[in-house]
C-alpha positions as CSV (number, residue, x, y, z in Angstrom):
1,X,67.6,34.6,114.7
2,X,69.2,37.1,116.9
3,X,66.9,38.7,119.5
4,X,67.9,41.3,122.0
5,X,65.9,41.0,125.2
6,X,65.7,43.3,128.1
7,X,67.5,40.8,130.3
8,X,70.6,40.7,128.1
9,X,73.8,42.5,129.2
10,X,75.0,45.0,126.6
11,X,78.6,46.1,126.6
12,X,79.7,48.9,124.3
13,X,83.5,49.2,123.7
14,X,84.4,52.9,124.3
15,X,87.4,52.9,121.9
16,X,87.0,52.1,118.2
17,X,88.3,48.8,116.9
18,X,89.9,47.6,113.6
19,X,86.9,46.5,111.5
20,X,89.1,44.0,109.7
21,X,88.7,41.9,112.8
22,X,86.3,39.0,112.5
23,X,84.6,36.9,115.2
24,X,87.9,35.6,116.7
25,X,89.5,39.0,116.8
26,X,86.5,40.7,118.4
27,X,86.2,37.8,120.9
28,X,89.9,38.5,121.9
29,X,89.0,42.2,122.3
30,X,86.2,41.2,124.7
31,X,88.7,39.1,126.8
32,X,91.8,41.4,126.7
33,X,90.4,44.9,126.7
34,X,86.8,44.7,128.0
35,X,87.7,42.0,130.5
36,X,84.4,40.1,129.7
37,X,83.7,36.5,128.6
38,X,82.5,36.5,125.0
39,X,80.8,33.1,125.7
40,X,78.6,34.6,128.4
41,X,75.7,35.5,126.2
42,X,76.1,39.3,126.4
43,X,75.9,41.6,123.4
44,X,79.2,43.3,122.6
45,X,79.0,46.5,120.5
46,X,82.0,47.9,118.6
47,X,82.5,51.1,116.5
48,X,84.7,51.6,113.5
49,X,87.4,54.3,113.6
50,X,85.5,56.5,111.2
51,X,82.3,56.2,113.2
52,X,80.3,55.0,110.2
53,X,79.9,51.4,111.2
54,X,79.1,49.2,114.2
55,X,79.5,45.5,114.9
56,X,77.6,43.4,117.3
57,X,79.0,40.1,118.7
58,X,76.8,37.7,120.5
59,X,77.2,34.0,121.5
60,X,73.9,32.1,121.5
61,X,75.0,28.8,123.0
62,X,75.8,27.2,119.7
63,X,77.9,29.8,118.0
64,X,78.6,33.4,117.4
65,X,76.5,36.0,115.6
66,X,78.5,38.9,114.1
67,X,76.2,41.7,112.8
68,X,77.6,44.7,110.9
69,X,75.8,47.9,110.1
70,X,77.4,50.6,108.0
71,X,75.6,53.9,107.5
72,X,75.2,55.0,103.9
73,X,75.4,58.7,105.0
74,X,76.9,60.3,108.1
75,X,78.3,58.9,111.3
76,X,76.9,57.5,114.5
77,X,76.4,60.8,116.4
78,X,76.5,59.4,119.9
79,X,79.0,57.0,121.5
80,X,79.7,56.4,125.2
81,X,82.9,57.6,126.8
82,X,84.8,56.1,129.7
83,X,83.7,57.4,133.1
84,X,86.9,56.2,134.7
85,X,90.4,55.9,133.2
86,X,90.4,52.1,133.4
87,X,87.0,51.6,131.9
88,X,87.0,50.1,128.4
89,X,83.3,49.5,128.1
90,X,80.0,51.1,129.0
91,X,76.7,49.3,129.7
92,X,73.5,49.9,127.8
93,X,70.0,48.7,128.3
94,X,68.4,46.7,125.4
95,X,66.1,49.6,124.3
96,X,69.1,52.0,124.4
97,X,71.0,49.6,122.0
98,X,68.1,49.7,119.6
99,X,68.2,53.5,119.6
100,X,72.0,53.3,119.0
101,X,71.6,50.9,116.1
102,X,69.2,53.3,114.4
103,X,71.8,56.0,114.7
104,X,70.1,57.9,117.6
105,X,71.3,59.1,120.9
106,X,70.1,56.8,123.7
107,X,70.5,59.5,126.3
108,X,67.9,61.7,124.6
109,X,65.4,58.9,123.9
110,X,62.2,59.5,125.8
111,X,61.2,56.1,127.0
112,X,59.4,55.0,130.2
113,X,61.5,53.7,133.1
114,X,62.5,50.1,133.0
115,X,60.6,49.5,136.2
116,X,57.7,51.4,137.7
117,X,55.1,50.7,140.4
118,X,51.8,49.4,139.1
119,X,48.6,50.6,140.7
């Protein structure tokens, strides 16, 4: 079972990838383009060139999970862009990833702050 927790790091590839890539191909993208270790337990999110599909790659300590979602209508409306020229990925919080998976815009989601003073 794949569970995304608030403590997990989420890296979103800014540029689309070839969706013919499987686990090994996406793990290589993690190493070469995103400069991250695919065995580190982070969630890696990739978008198809057409913007109609996303893939999530996660290593759980025993093996890789590769999840694919393709929208039956439309495209994913929001996708992060690089803030600097050399950035190949953007970071998201777990709840922002859930909004993205549902085809929403995480920047417009109205959720409470991740941390707030109690009392």
